[in-house]
NUVEX-937685 format. One line per 5 residues: their letters; for each residue x, y, z of C-alpha. Coordinates in Angstrom, 3 decimals. Example, Ala and Ser with C-alpha at 12.3 -4.5 7.8 and 13.67 -1.06 7.14 Angstrom:
2
AS> 12.300/-4.500/7.800 ~ 13.670/-1.060/7.140 $
***
This chain:
232
MIETT> -9.531/-1.561/11.595 ~ -6.696/0.170/13.448 ~ -5.919/3.618/12.078 ~ -2.612/5.449/12.442 ~ -3.508/9.068/13.087 $
AVATA> -0.520/10.534/14.938 ~ 1.297/13.243/13.019 ~ 4.950/12.331/12.486 ~ 7.947/14.624/12.546 ~ 10.305/14.956/9.615 $
TDERV> 12.756/12.508/11.206 ~ 10.269/9.675/11.710 ~ 10.413/6.536/9.575 ~ 8.017/3.633/9.321 ~ 8.051/0.310/7.530 $
SCFWI> 5.101/0.155/5.169 ~ 4.078/-3.192/3.691 ~ 1.411/-4.026/1.127 ~ 0.232/-7.628/0.948 ~ -1.908/-8.572/-2.035 $
YRLRP> -3.583/-11.962/-1.894 ~ -5.555/-14.238/-4.185 ~ -8.063/-16.605/-2.597 ~ -7.299/-20.137/-3.742 ~ -10.211/-22.234/-5.123 $
SWRLL> -9.597/-24.699/-2.270 ~ -11.220/-22.196/0.104 ~ -14.577/-22.615/-1.605 ~ -14.439/-26.380/-1.071 ~ -14.561/-25.973/2.715 $
DREAR> -17.893/-26.003/4.472 ~ -19.307/-22.676/5.698 ~ -18.384/-23.289/9.352 ~ -14.744/-24.001/8.505 ~ -14.598/-20.820/6.431 $
RLGSE> -16.157/-18.805/9.249 ~ -13.652/-20.108/11.797 ~ -10.759/-19.504/9.420 ~ -11.821/-15.905/8.823 ~ -12.247/-15.256/12.532 $
ALDRV> -8.747/-16.620/13.187 ~ -7.263/-14.167/10.701 ~ -9.154/-11.307/12.327 ~ -7.784/-12.290/15.764 ~ -4.212/-12.458/14.454 $
LQAAA> -4.434/-8.981/12.968 ~ -5.923/-7.574/16.162 ~ -3.172/-9.200/18.242 ~ -0.532/-7.758/15.928 ~ -1.449/-4.271/17.116 $
TAGVA> 0.027/-5.081/20.529 ~ 3.246/-6.147/18.782 ~ 3.509/-2.780/17.044 ~ 1.945/-3.534/13.656 ~ -0.902/-1.182/12.712 $
LRGAY> -3.371/-2.034/9.984 ~ -3.731/1.127/7.914 ~ -6.487/-0.531/5.945 ~ -7.975/-3.707/4.542 ~ -9.106/-3.489/0.932 $
SITGF> -11.323/-5.629/-1.237 ~ -9.864/-6.144/-4.722 ~ -12.540/-8.592/-5.860 ~ -13.882/-7.479/-9.223 ~ -11.153/-4.837/-9.635 $
HASAD> -8.284/-7.102/-10.669 ~ -8.362/-10.574/-12.166 ~ -5.527/-11.964/-10.069 ~ -6.298/-10.844/-6.495 ~ -9.052/-10.548/-3.884 $
LMLWC> -7.621/-8.895/-0.776 ~ -5.026/-6.260/0.122 ~ -3.670/-5.464/3.587 ~ -1.614/-2.329/4.249 ~ 0.431/-2.750/7.424 $
ISESA> 2.677/-0.200/9.125 ~ 5.275/-0.773/11.817 ~ 8.554/0.477/13.236 ~ 9.837/-3.085/12.969 ~ 10.287/-5.147/9.820 $
DAIND> 10.682/-8.176/12.095 ~ 7.179/-7.625/13.516 ~ 5.764/-7.492/9.984 ~ 7.626/-10.695/9.122 ~ 6.197/-12.393/12.225 $
LAVDI> 2.686/-11.274/11.316 ~ 3.030/-12.709/7.806 ~ 3.952/-16.079/9.323 ~ 1.031/-15.935/11.773 ~ -1.413/-15.139/8.969 $
RHTGL> -0.176/-18.131/6.996 ~ -0.984/-20.417/9.930 ~ -4.632/-19.353/10.204 ~ -7.430/-21.348/8.619 ~ -7.962/-18.647/6.004 $
GQHLE> -4.266/-17.879/5.577 ~ -3.599/-21.411/4.360 ~ -5.807/-20.598/1.362 ~ -4.384/-17.140/0.630 ~ -1.844/-17.042/-2.192 $
PREVW> 0.414/-13.957/-2.127 ~ 0.317/-12.224/-5.510 ~ 2.522/-9.262/-4.602 ~ 4.458/-8.159/-1.533 ~ 5.786/-4.610/-1.527 $
LGLAG> 7.859/-3.246/1.332 ~ 9.255/0.253/1.782 ~ 10.500/2.812/4.285 ~ 8.468/5.981/4.696 ~ 10.111/9.243/5.582 $
PSEYN> 10.793/12.748/4.269 ~ 11.126/13.176/0.524 ~ 14.647/13.409/-0.889 ~ 13.595/16.480/-2.870 ~ 11.433/18.188/-0.242 $
PDHLP> 12.205/17.356/3.416 ~ 8.867/18.852/4.478 ~ 6.908/16.400/2.344 ~ 5.791/13.231/4.111 ~ 3.440/10.422/3.090 $
AYLRG> -0.174/11.288/3.877 ~ -0.482/8.645/6.580 ~ 2.507/10.053/8.464 ~ 0.832/13.453/8.398 ~ -2.174/12.000/10.188 $
HAPRR> -4.524/11.749/7.209 ~ -7.266/9.165/7.625 ~ -7.558/6.404/5.007 ~ -9.769/7.164/2.027 ~ -12.309/5.044/0.186 $
YLSVY> -9.977/3.737/-2.534 ~ -6.311/2.801/-2.644 ~ -4.268/2.477/-5.831 ~ -0.834/0.960/-5.233 ~ 2.031/0.048/-7.565 $
PFVKK> 5.818/-0.405/-7.702 ~ 7.892/2.309/-9.341 ~ 11.307/2.167/-11.008 ~ 13.096/5.081/-12.678 ~ 15.421/4.835/-15.656 $
PEWYL> 19.155/4.802/-14.818 ~ 19.547/8.115/-16.653 ~ 17.494/9.826/-13.959 ~ 20.124/9.322/-11.293 ~ 22.849/10.758/-13.545 $
LPEEE> 21.081/14.109/-13.937 ~ 22.246/17.088/-11.839 ~ 20.495/17.170/-8.474 ~ 19.036/20.619/-9.090 ~ 17.468/19.474/-12.366 $
RREMM> 15.905/16.471/-10.674 ~ 14.641/18.644/-7.825 ~ 13.050/21.086/-10.269 ~ 11.214/18.373/-12.181 ~ 9.965/16.725/-8.995 $
AEHGR> 8.713/20.080/-7.687 ~ 6.812/20.576/-10.933 ~ 5.381/17.093/-10.610 ~ 4.404/17.667/-6.983 ~ 2.604/20.944/-7.699 $
AGRNH> 0.538/19.225/-10.374 ~ -0.422/16.423/-8.019 ~ -1.623/18.858/-5.354 ~ -4.297/20.105/-7.747 ~ -6.193/16.840/-7.252 $
AVAAN> -8.062/15.336/-4.291 ~ -5.566/12.499/-3.981 ~ -3.414/11.698/-0.945 ~ 0.024/10.414/-1.913 ~ 2.053/7.893/0.062 $
TVRAF> 5.412/7.143/-1.551 ~ 7.867/4.893/0.275 ~ 11.488/4.131/-0.626 ~ 12.204/0.493/-1.494 ~ 15.789/0.476/-2.804 $
GLGDA> 17.321/-2.917/-2.054 ~ 14.170/-4.245/-0.380 ~ 12.662/-5.789/-3.504 ~ 12.381/-5.275/-7.235 ~ 11.018/-1.724/-6.932 $
EFVVA> 12.814/1.513/-6.073 ~ 9.640/3.050/-4.670 ~ 6.152/1.885/-3.797 ~ 3.451/4.435/-4.578 ~ 0.116/4.299/-2.739 $
LEADH> -2.521/6.839/-3.766 ~ -5.686/7.316/-1.718 ~ -8.886/8.975/-2.947 ~ -12.581/9.011/-2.164 ~ -13.578/8.975/-5.830 $
LKDLV> -12.161/7.012/-8.752 ~ -12.403/10.080/-10.996 ~ -9.908/11.880/-8.766 ~ -7.399/9.043/-9.230 ~ -7.904/8.899/-12.983 $
DCMDA> -7.693/12.668/-13.466 ~ -4.572/12.923/-11.302 ~ -2.677/10.141/-13.040 ~ -3.735/11.416/-16.463 ~ -2.443/14.900/-15.656 $
LRRFR> 0.886/13.661/-14.298 ~ 1.635/11.905/-17.585 ~ 2.182/15.321/-19.153 ~ 5.241/16.401/-17.166 ~ 8.920/16.086/-18.005 $
VRKYT> 9.742/13.650/-15.231 ~ 7.505/11.049/-16.879 ~ 10.091/10.264/-19.558 ~ 12.381/8.882/-16.837 ~ 9.870/6.227/-15.734 $
ERDAP> 11.108/2.691/-16.349 ~ 8.207/0.775/-14.773 ~ 5.049/1.544/-12.802 ~ 3.024/-1.667/-12.963 ~ 1.201/-3.772/-11.939 $
IYLGR> -1.399/-1.470/-10.412 ~ -3.868/-2.807/-7.833 ~ -6.997/-0.907/-6.876 ~ -8.689/-1.702/-3.582 ~ -11.847/-0.571/-1.829 $
LQPLG> -11.434/0.239/1.857 ~ -13.783/-1.799/4.029 ~ -13.888/-2.943/7.643 ~ -11.904/-6.154/7.806 ~ -14.900/-8.006/9.247 $
EILAG> -17.007/-7.143/6.203 ~ -14.354/-8.353/3.789 ~ -13.863/-11.576/5.725 ~ -17.611/-12.142/5.899 ~ -17.696/-11.940/2.114 $
LA> -14.897/-14.461/1.887 ~ -16.662/-16.845/4.287 $
***
């Protein structure tokens, strides 16, 4: 796994993409050698992508956590084109031909609109944590019609509450890039931290302006080789 550990400045932006896959039943019909070779081909493609400027923040097993998916890849790059090329290359591998995309979420990471000093955890050099919870987020139209100062105040309140929990937040802006306005990726070493954080945040004023924050996918961070070995 290739980690992104450099601390970014407030002017840096990165493309962040979350690919969530379901393993088609056809994969299980292949013999073990074909599955091994297909998994190794995917591993090689992801390693080669690093030289093209696409970093793998993490590979996550979803098996047993969600009924509709098995694997999540979180890729980061300065180039959306490089991410697009990688998606095509994955599709052409022996394993990729049997991976059905369930969700694809793309966003731009940078300073928060409400607090320029706040950056996603990965841009601040935080290492990936054991679990990742990721979901699309859309606010109600009424939110954008509120005075800026009122919105800023509610978001500050929300942010202070979140900092009371051992959860690293990564929120990326997705306006015009898909169906979501934001993609939220929360990292934690313990599931209780995720549950307690999200439970607490439901109690703040900004919550009433949420239009949609589902589906939610939970993944367990593992070395890519281990996940692929399980799939083979």
